[in-house]
C-alpha positions in Angstrom: 0.0 0.0 0.0 2.9 2.4 0.8 4.1 1.8 -2.8 0.8 2.9 -4.2 0.6 6.0 -2.0 4.1 7.0 -3.1 3.3 6.7 -6.8 0.0 8.7 -6.3 1.8 11.5 -4.5 4.2 11.8 -7.5 1.4 11.9 -10.1 -1.4 13.9 -8.6 0.2 16.9 -7.1 -2.4 19.8 -6.7 -2.0 22.6 -9.3 -3.6 25.9 -9.8 -5.5 25.9 -13.1 -7.6 28.2 -15.2 -11.3 28.0 -15.7 -12.5 25.4 -18.4 -9.3 23.4 -18.6 -7.9 20.2 -20.1 -4.9 18.5 -18.6 -2.9 16.7 -21.3 -0.5 13.9 -20.5 2.0 12.8 -23.2 3.5 9.3 -22.9 6.4 7.9 -24.9 5.4 4.2 -25.0 6.9 1.7 -27.5 4.3 0.6 -30.1 4.5 -3.0 -29.1 3.7 -2.2 -25.5 0.7 0.1 -26.0 -1.8 -2.8 -25.8 -0.4 -3.8 -22.4 -0.5 -0.2 -21.2 -4.1 0.1 -22.2 -5.1 -3.1 -20.5 -3.5 -1.8 -17.3 -4.9 1.7 -17.8 -8.5 0.3 -17.9 -7.9 -1.6 -14.7 -6.5 1.4 -12.9 -9.0 3.9 -14.3 -12.0 1.7 -13.4 -10.7 1.5 -9.8 -10.3 5.2 -9.6 -13.9 6.3 -10.6 -16.5 7.2 -8.0 -19.2 9.9 -7.6 -16.9 12.1 -5.6 -14.5 12.8 -8.5 -14.9 16.0 -10.5 -13.4 14.7 -13.7 -15.9 15.3 -16.6 -14.1 13.6 -19.5 -11.1 11.3 -20.0 -10.0 10.5 -23.5 -7.0 8.4 -24.7 -5.5 8.6 -28.2 -2.8 6.6 -30.0 -0.4 8.3 -32.3 -0.9 7.6 -36.0 1.1 10.1 -38.0 3.6 12.9 -37.4 6.2 13.3 -34.7 5.2 13.2 -31.1 4.1 11.1 -28.1 2.8 7.6 -28.8 -0.1 8.0 -26.4 -1.9 11.1 -25.3 -4.4 11.5 -22.5 -6.9 14.4 -22.2 -8.6 15.0 -18.9 -11.5 17.5 -19.0 -12.8 19.7 -16.1 -15.7 22.1 -15.9 -13.7 24.6 -13.8 -10.3 25.3 -12.2 -11.8 24.4 -8.8 -13.0 21.0 -10.1 -9.5 20.3 -11.5 -7.8 21.1 -8.2 -10.3 19.2 -6.1 -10.4 16.0 -8.3 -9.1 13.3 -6.0 -7.9 10.3 -7.9 -5.9 9.3 -4.9 -8.9 9.0 -2.5 -11.0 7.2 -5.1 -8.4 4.6 -5.9 -7.4 3.9 -2.3 -11.1 3.5 -1.4 -11.4 0.8 -4.1 -8.1 -0.7 -3.1 -9.1 -1.1 0.5 -12.1 -3.3 -0.5 -9.8 -5.9 -2.0 -8.6 -9.0 -0.2 -4.9 -9.7 0.4 -4.4 -11.6 -2.8 -6.2 -9.0 -4.9 -4.1 -6.2 -3.2 -0.9 -8.0 -4.1 -2.0 -8.1 -7.8 -3.2 -4.5 -7.6 0.3 -3.4 -6.3 1.9 -5.2 -9.2 -0.5 -3.8 -11.8 -0.1 -0.2 -10.5 3.7 -0.4 -10.4 3.7 -1.7 -14.0 1.2 0.9 -15.1 3.1 3.8 -13.5 6.3 2.6 -15.2 4.9 3.6 -18.5 4.8 7.2 -17.3 8.6 7.5 -17.1 9.7 10.5 -19.1 6.1 11.7 -19.6 5.3 15.4 -19.9 2.2 17.4 -19.2 0.5 20.7 -20.0 -2.6 22.5 -18.9 -4.7 24.3 -21.6 -7.7 26.7 -21.4 -10.8 25.8 -23.4 -13.7 28.1 -24.0 -16.4 25.6 -25.0 -19.0 28.3 -25.6 -17.0 30.2 -28.3 -14.3 27.9 -29.6 -16.0 24.5 -29.8 -18.4 23.2 -32.4 -19.8 19.7 -33.1 -22.3 18.0 -35.3 -25.4 16.7 -33.5 -25.9 13.2 -32.2 -22.3 12.0 -32.9 -21.4 8.4 -31.8 -18.1 9.0 -30.1 -17.6 5.4 -29.2 -15.6 4.8 -32.5 -11.9 4.9 -33.3 -12.3 8.3 -34.9 -9.4 10.3 -36.3 -8.2 13.1 -34.0 -6.1 15.8 -35.5 -4.1 18.4 -33.5 -2.5 21.5 -34.9 -0.1 23.5 -32.7 0.8 27.1 -33.5 2.5 30.1 -31.9 1.5 33.7 -32.5 2.5 37.2 -31.7 -1.2 38.4 -31.9 -4.1 38.2 -29.5 -4.9 34.6 -29.0 -8.7 35.0 -29.2 -8.5 36.8 -32.5 -6.2 34.3 -34.0 -8.3 31.4 -32.7 -11.5 32.9 -34.1 -9.9 33.5 -37.5 -9.0 29.8 -37.7 -12.4 28.8 -36.5 -14.0 30.9 -39.2 -11.7 29.7 -41.9 -11.5 26.0 -41.1 -13.4 24.6 -38.2 -16.9 26.1 -38.3 -17.4 25.6 -42.1 -15.9 22.1 -42.1 -18.2 21.0 -39.2 -21.2 22.7 -40.7 -20.9 21.7 -44.4 -18.3 18.9 -44.6 -17.2 15.7 -42.9 -15.6 17.1 -39.8 -17.4 15.8 -36.6 -16.0 18.3 -34.2 -13.6 21.2 -34.0 -12.2 23.3 -31.1 -9.4 25.6 -30.0 -7.4 25.8 -26.8 -4.8 28.2 -25.4 -1.7 27.4 -23.4 -1.8 27.9 -19.7 0.9 25.8 -17.9 3.7 23.5 -18.9 5.5 23.3 -22.2 3.2 23.8 -25.2 2.2 26.0 -28.0 0.2 29.2 -27.7 -2.7 27.7 -29.6 -3.9 24.2 -30.4 -6.7 23.3 -32.8 -8.6 20.0 -32.7 -10.5 18.2 -35.4 -12.4 14.8 -35.3 -13.3 12.8 -38.3 -15.1 9.4 -38.6 -12.2 7.9 -40.5 -9.1 8.8 -42.6 -11.2 9.1 -45.8 -13.4 11.8 -44.4 -10.3 13.6 -43.0 -8.6 13.5 -46.4 -11.7 14.7 -48.2 -12.0 17.6 -45.8 -8.4 18.8 -45.8 -8.1 18.5 -49.6 -10.4 21.6 -49.9 -8.1 23.7 -47.6 -11.0 25.0 -45.6 -13.6 27.5 -46.7 -13.4 30.4 -49.2 -13.1 32.8 -46.3 -9.9 34.4 -47.5 -10.1 37.2 -45.0 -10.0 34.8 -42.0 -7.3 32.6 -43.7 -5.1 35.7 -44.3 -5.6 37.0 -40.8 -4.7 33.6 -39.3 -1.5 33.1 -41.3 -0.3 36.7 -40.9 -0.5 36.1 -37.1 1.3 32.8 -37.0 4.9 33.0 -35.6 7.5 30.3 -36.3 7.0 26.7 -37.3 3.8 24.8 -36.6 3.3 21.1 -36.2 0.4 18.7 -36.8 -0.3 15.3 -35.2 -2.8 12.7 -36.3 -4.1 10.3 -33.6 -6.7 7.6 -33.3 -9.2 7.5 -30.4 -8.7 4.3 -28.5 -10.9 4.8 -25.4 -12.6 7.0 -22.9 -14.6 7.0 -19.7 -18.3 6.2 -20.2 -20.9 5.4 -17.6 -18.3 5.0 -14.9 -16.0 2.7 -16.7 -13.2 2.9 -19.2 -14.6 2.0 -22.6 -12.4 1.0 -25.5 -13.5 2.6 -28.8 -15.7 0.5 -31.0 -17.8 -2.6 -30.3 -16.3 -4.3 -27.2 
């Protein structure tokens, strides 16, 4: 038990966060070990969920194309207070204490192996304004291995204006008129990361290819405003959704 408490104290140190935040964890896991990590991640996640937690969303993605972490975890919170007060530690320990001696022994082993995958990981905290910088098609089935695209940019201009220009040029028209399921923007708050990140979800790689081939809408004013504000190099990552929390359990994407 002391081992588990030690690992938890390392991983879940309280942090001051902004309103409407996502905490992103980047893991560098060899491709041939991702399946094992996900098996353990489901076990640990299922044990850590109870009605006292303030976590509102937990999404795991596997890297598909580009340079970057092989596994990325997005944790969503309604507010900064919720992010600070979310107590994984208490929830996990409560479940752990209900186990018998043999089950605790296995839980200790599973937790230690699971935590070993976090060696060398890095994190960042990002602000998200869901009211103004998030759009989605209605009635989307998110329990699929959808394509998740992340674009990272730095800028010398006001973040809100640059984000809005990109939303008007790419995200809003693509979600409204094309094959994009969802799009959003976030701004950097804490940790190492770009000023702005833009997100896009697509049912599959075919829909993604069809959408990007058009290079967005004909809104040249928004496109020009965005590119004029971009500073330095940008990078794009393509991921696949591999699982999320649903109805109190970690649910692998697709038919289980």
